[in-house]
N, C-alpha and C positions, 0 to 999 in steps of 0.2 A: 540181728534183726532190729530195725529202728522202731522204738515204741511209738505208737500212734498217740497224738495229743488228744486229751479228752475235751469234749465240748463243754463250755461253761454251763454250769447248772442254771436252768431257767428260773427266774425269780418268782416268788409268790407275791402277788399284788393285792392290796386291799383298797376299797373305796368307801369313804364315809358319806353319809347322806345318800345311800345307794338305792333307797326305795322310791325316790321320786326325783323329778327335775333333772338337772345336769348330771347328778350322780347316777341316776338310772340310765341315762343315755350313754354315759361312759361305760358303765357296767355291761350294757348290752354289746358294746364293741369289744371290750376286753375278753369276755368269755368266748368269743369266736376267734381270738388271736392266738397264733402259735408261739408267741413270744413269752408267754407266761405259763408256769407249771400249774398254778392254781389261782383262782380269782375269789377273793373273800369280800363279801358285802357286809357292811356295818351300818346299822340303823336301829332306831328304837322299835321298829316293827318290820316284819318280813315283807319283802317285795315280791314281784311276780316273775323274776328271772330265775328259773329253776336251776340253770347250769352253774350258778354261783354257790359258794358255801356261805350260808347266812349266819351272822352272829348278832343277836339282838341286844343292844346296849346303847345307852345314852353316851355320846362322845364326851360329855362333861364328867362322866363317872371316873373317879380315880382308879377303879378296878380295870379300866381299859387296857392297861399295860399287860395284865394277865391274859387278855383275849387276843393279843397281837404278837405273842412271843415267837410265832413261826412266820412272821411277815418280813419280807425283804424291802418292799416299797409300799408306801401308803399315800394315796391321793385324797386329800382332805377337802370334801365338797359339802359337808354339813354346815349350814349357816342360815341366818335369817337376814335377807337383804330386801325385804318388801318395803316399798315406798311408804306404805301406810302403817307400818309397825310402830309401836311405841318406841321412841328413840332410846330411852334408858334401858328398857327390857331387851331390845335388839342388840345394843352395845354389850350388855352384860352377857347375853348368850354367846355372841360371836367371839368375844375375848376369852371367856371361860373355855369354850370349845377349842380354840386355837392353842391356848396354854396347856390344856389337858392333853391334847393330841401330841404336841411336841414333846412334852415331858414324858408321856407314856412311850413314845417312839424311842426316845433316848434310853429309857429304862429297859425297854425290850430289845434293844440293839437293832432296831429297824435301820437299814442303811440309808434310805432316802425318803424324804417327805416332799410332796408336791402341794403347793398352795396356789389358790387363785385369788388375786386382789383385783386391781384395775389400773389402767394407764392414767386414770384420774389422779393418782397419787403424785404425778408430775406437776399437777396444777394446770389450770387453763388461764392464759394471760395474753393480752394483746401483743406483747413483744416476744412471745415464745418462738423459738426456732422451729421451722417447718421443713422436714419432720424433726422431732426430738430424738436424739440418740438414746439408746437404752440406758447408758450410764449417766444420763442427765440427773441432776439432783432432785430429790423429792421436795417439791415446793408447794404442794397443796396446803390450803388453810385447814387446820384442825377445827372441826365443828361437830354439831350433833347429828349430821346426816351420815349417809352410808360411806361417804368419802372418809369421814373421821374414823369409821370402823376399820376401813382398809389401812389407814395410817397406823392405827394401834396394832393391828394384826402383824403388819410388817415390822413394827418395833419389837413385838414379841418374838418374831422369827430371828431378828438380828441378835437379840439377847440369848436366844436358844443356841445360836451358832457359837457364841462366845462361851457359854456354859457347857456345851456338849460338842467339842470340836470334831468328834467322830461322826456326827450326824450331818448328812448332806441335805440342804434345803433348796429346792427350786421354786421360784415364785413367778407365776405367769401373770402378766399385766395386759389384759385385753383392752382394745379400744371399745367404743360404744357397742355393747353386745345386742344383737338382734336375732330374732328367730321365734319359732312357736313357743309360747309360754313365757316369753321374756317381757317383764313389765318394770320399767325404770323411769326415772325423771327424763332421760333422753327419749325413750320411745313415746312417752306421754306428750312430749313437746310437739309431736306430729299429730296429736289429737286437738291441738289448739286451733282456733279460728284464724289466727295469724302466726307467722314465724317471727319471733322477736329478734331484732338486731339492735346494736348500740352504735351510736354515731362514732365514726372514725375507725371502725373495725369490721372486716368482712369475715364471717365464720368459715372455717375449713372443716369439712366433714369426713371422718373416717369411721368405718364400722367394722365389727368383728362378728361374722355370722357364727352361730352356735356350732355349726358343723366344723368350721375351721378351728374353733376353740377346742373341740373334742379331738381333732386330729393332732393338735399341738400337745394336748394332755397325754395322748398316747406316746408321743415322742419323749415327753418328760418322764413318763412312767418307765419307759425302756432305758432311760439314762442317756438318750441321744442329745439332749440339751440340758443345761444346768445353769444355776445362778439366776439372775434376773432376765426374764424372757418376755419381750413385748409381742403381742399377737394382734393382727389386724389385716384387713384387705390392703392390697398394694396402693400406695399413694393416697389421694384424697380427692374430693369433689368440692367445687366452689358453691357459694350460696345461690348463685343464679341458676345453676343446674339443679340444685335441690328444689328451688321454687318451681322450675319447669316440670320436674318429675312428680312433685307432690300436688301441684295445682294450688298451693297455698301461698297467698301473697304475704309479704313481709311488712312489719311495722317497725320503724326506726325511732328510737328514743335516746335521750341523753343517759349515759351510764349512771350518773348520780341518782337521777329520778328512778331509773329501773331498779337498781339494787336497794336503794333506800325504801321504796315502796314494798318491794318483795320481802325485805326483812321485817317491815311493819306487819305485813300480812301473816308472816310466820309467827311472830310474837303473839298475834291475836288468835292463833290456832286455825286460821283460815286455810293455810297451805301446809302440806306435810314436810316440805324440804326447806332448809335454810337458804338465804339469798345467795350464798356462795355456790350452791348447786347450779344457779343460772349461768355462772361463768362458763359452764361446759356446753352451753348451747349458743353462746355468743362469741367466745374466744377460742383460738386454736389449741388443740392438744394432740396433734397427729404424731404417731410414733413410727420409728424406723425398726422393722422387725429383723435386724441383722442376724441375731443368733439362729433363728429359725431358717432364714434364707440360706445361711452357710451350712446348715444341716440338711439342705436339700428340700425343705418344706416349701410348698406353694399353696397360697389360699385358693380354695375352690370358688369362692364368691368374690365378685368385684364390689366396690362400694355402691355402684349404681344398682346392681342386682339385689344387694342386701337392703338398700333403701326401698326398692320396689316391693320386696316381701314385707318389710315393716309396714308399709302403707296398706298392703293387702290384708294384713292381720289386725288392723285397727278395728275396734268394736264399733258397731253402728250406733248412731245417736249418742255419741259421747262428746262432751265438751269439757276440755281440760284447761285450767288456768294455773300457771305456775305449779304444775305437778298435782293439782287437786282436781279430781274428777267430780263434775257437778251433776246432780240428778237433773233429769230433763226439766222438771218444774223450776229448778234454780237457774238453768242455763239461760232463761230469758232475761235474767238480771244483767247478763253480759252480752246480750245479743247484738245490740246496735252500736255501730261506730268502731273505729279503730282501737279504741282504748281497751276493748275486750281482750285483745291478745296479751296485753300487758298485765298488766297488773291493773288493767282497766277494770279492776274489781272494786273501785270505790263504792259501787252500789252494794257489793257483798260486805264490805267493811261496815257500811252504815247498818246493814241488816243485822250483822253479828252484834254490833253495839246495842241496837234496838232490842234484840232478844235478851241481852244481858241485863238491860234495865227493867225488863218486864218481870 
């Protein structure tokens, strides 16, 4: 009698940051999947998805290793990427969380860790290849913004691979993420009175709807994709199409004036993001999602549909300039003329200085 082969044991998967946001959305998918034996939710407080096994702990706690000894795969989604967070506090949290999670997983013999950073790590530049291959060099400028956090987290992951060769680390790099609850420098760009462009370069827009990011995360959790994995809608859309869909006209300025003024505003504390973040709304950083495509994955959202939802989700009566949301009473400072879209915040700069002198 020929012995029957046993089916591979289904893995136990854990999700950090499981009580809210992207973590909660992934958790709700995984608990209904037949691909996992058990789903463990890790957060500082218990969430509302009852089918998961909840373990309440701060992911920065060194005791985390004791709480994940039965885990096969861990998807790390706990992080602070809010545009308005204090940069130093945000960086400290994100790095400590990534370091602790990776160290704990190695100690607990977790087989695979899945991280989410951003395709922003490739950098946005006027001479970028369109699309960028997944194995393109990481060329983003280290700064105090969220992109700097992603660069640091990926550096931690690379060091972890060298220190713990038995640990598999998959890094998902999504294009500009859009969807309910998403608030980034990119989404805020479409709350501006004008779309900023710089002379000599036409933006190429690629989005990643949160639904597509979630489906890619499921594949990564199952081990169907590994290594560095770009995620986004197929292709890209040109700036003229973006103007047509959004109904927002563009304002073109010289690159030197644009970035110089933006950095000045950031130093004054007027805007939350460094000037380098503006590169991502004026220069291309489109990615080719080869790994996912070869695994049979297809995005459910086109770039056009993702942009249309982004526009639908914009808050009413919001005016945003270089990532900073202005209260209605302040919006009048930037109301008239094309300079508003820019950095046409000379009026705001003067007001900030005036307040400081008082």
